C-alpha positions as CSV (number, residue, x, y, z in Angstrom):
1,M,-5.9,20.9,9.5
2,A,-2.5,22.7,9.3
3,D,-2.9,23.8,12.9
4,L,-3.7,20.3,14.1
5,R,-0.7,18.9,12.2
6,K,1.5,21.6,13.7
7,L,0.3,20.8,17.2
8,L,1.0,17.1,16.7
9,E,4.5,18.0,15.4
10,E,5.1,20.0,18.5
11,L,3.9,17.1,20.7
12,E,6.2,14.8,18.9
13,T,9.2,17.1,19.5
14,K,8.2,17.4,23.2
15,T,8.4,13.6,23.6
16,L,12.1,13.8,22.7
17,E,12.8,16.4,25.4
18,K,13.7,15.4,28.9
19,N,11.2,17.4,31.0
20,N,8.0,17.0,33.0
21,F,5.9,16.5,29.9
22,Q,4.6,13.0,29.3
23,I,2.4,11.4,26.6
24,Y,0.9,8.0,27.3
25,V,-0.8,5.7,24.8
26,N,-3.3,3.1,25.8
27,D,-5.0,1.2,23.0
28,L,-7.7,-0.2,25.2
29,V,-9.0,3.1,26.6
30,I,-10.8,5.0,23.9
31,L,-13.2,7.9,23.9
32,N,-12.2,9.2,27.3
33,N,-11.9,12.9,27.0
34,S,-11.8,13.7,30.7
35,I,-9.2,16.1,32.0
36,L,-7.6,16.3,35.4
37,F,-5.6,19.4,36.3
38,K,-3.6,19.2,39.5
39,N,-0.9,21.3,41.1
40,E,0.1,22.1,44.7
41,E,-2.7,24.6,45.1
42,Q,-5.8,23.1,43.5
43,C,-7.3,20.2,41.6
44,S,-9.9,20.4,38.9
45,F,-11.7,17.6,37.0
46,F,-13.3,18.3,33.7
47,V,-15.9,15.9,32.2
48,P,-17.3,16.2,28.7
49,F,-20.8,17.6,29.0
50,S,-21.7,18.1,25.4
51,M,-19.9,18.2,22.0
52,F,-18.8,21.7,22.8
53,G,-18.2,21.9,26.5
54,Y,-17.1,20.4,29.8
55,M,-18.4,20.3,33.3
56,M,-15.8,21.2,35.9
57,T,-15.6,20.3,39.5
58,N,-13.2,21.1,42.3
59,D,-14.7,18.5,44.7
60,K,-11.9,16.9,46.6
61,M,-13.3,13.4,46.6
62,T,-14.1,13.5,42.9
63,C,-10.6,14.7,42.1
64,E,-9.0,12.1,44.2
65,D,-11.0,9.3,42.6
66,S,-10.2,10.6,39.2
67,L,-6.5,10.8,40.0
68,S,-6.6,7.2,41.2
69,Y,-8.3,6.2,38.0
70,F,-5.7,8.1,35.8
71,E,-2.8,6.7,37.8
72,H,-4.1,3.1,37.2
73,Q,-4.5,3.8,33.5
74,I,-1.0,5.2,33.3
75,K,0.4,2.0,34.8
76,N,-1.3,0.1,32.0
77,S,-0.2,2.4,29.3
78,R,3.1,3.0,27.5
79,S,5.0,6.3,27.6
80,L,5.9,7.7,24.2
81,N,8.7,9.6,25.9
82,E,10.3,6.4,27.1
83,S,9.4,4.3,24.0
84,G,11.9,3.6,21.3
85,N,12.1,5.8,18.2
86,R,10.4,3.1,16.1
87,E,7.3,2.9,18.4
88,R,7.1,6.7,18.7
89,K,7.3,7.1,14.9
90,I,4.6,4.5,14.3
91,F,2.3,6.3,16.7
92,F,2.8,9.8,15.2
93,N,2.8,8.6,11.6
94,K,-0.5,7.0,12.3
95,M,-1.8,10.3,13.6
96,Y,-0.5,12.2,10.6
97,E,-2.2,9.7,8.3
98,Q,-5.5,10.2,10.0
99,I,-5.2,14.0,9.6
100,D,-4.3,13.5,5.9
101,R,-7.3,11.2,5.4
102,L,-9.7,13.6,7.1
103,K,-8.3,16.4,5.0
104,Q,-9.0,14.4,1.8
105,N,-12.5,13.5,2.9
106,L,-13.3,17.2,3.5
107,S,-12.0,18.3,0.1
């Protein structure tokens, strides 16, 4: 739990920095654990396959479709980097509370 909290604290710090790192929140899209990795050289799309793993594809059409989907979702999401301090704190405090509750339930 300590590692998860530390990771969340680092993410919160990164939202305050002005760099290429962005975190978006969309309260309507839940349970989507897909990952799209894209740079100038390649594109890979990862889809949850089981509780412990992902299937990966480098198929150009699949990656383009996934990129289009993610871009559409980003348009309908809010950036924590560009949100006000109050909204950012509400989000991260909610995450910290969830970690604390989980920790209590496991004790």
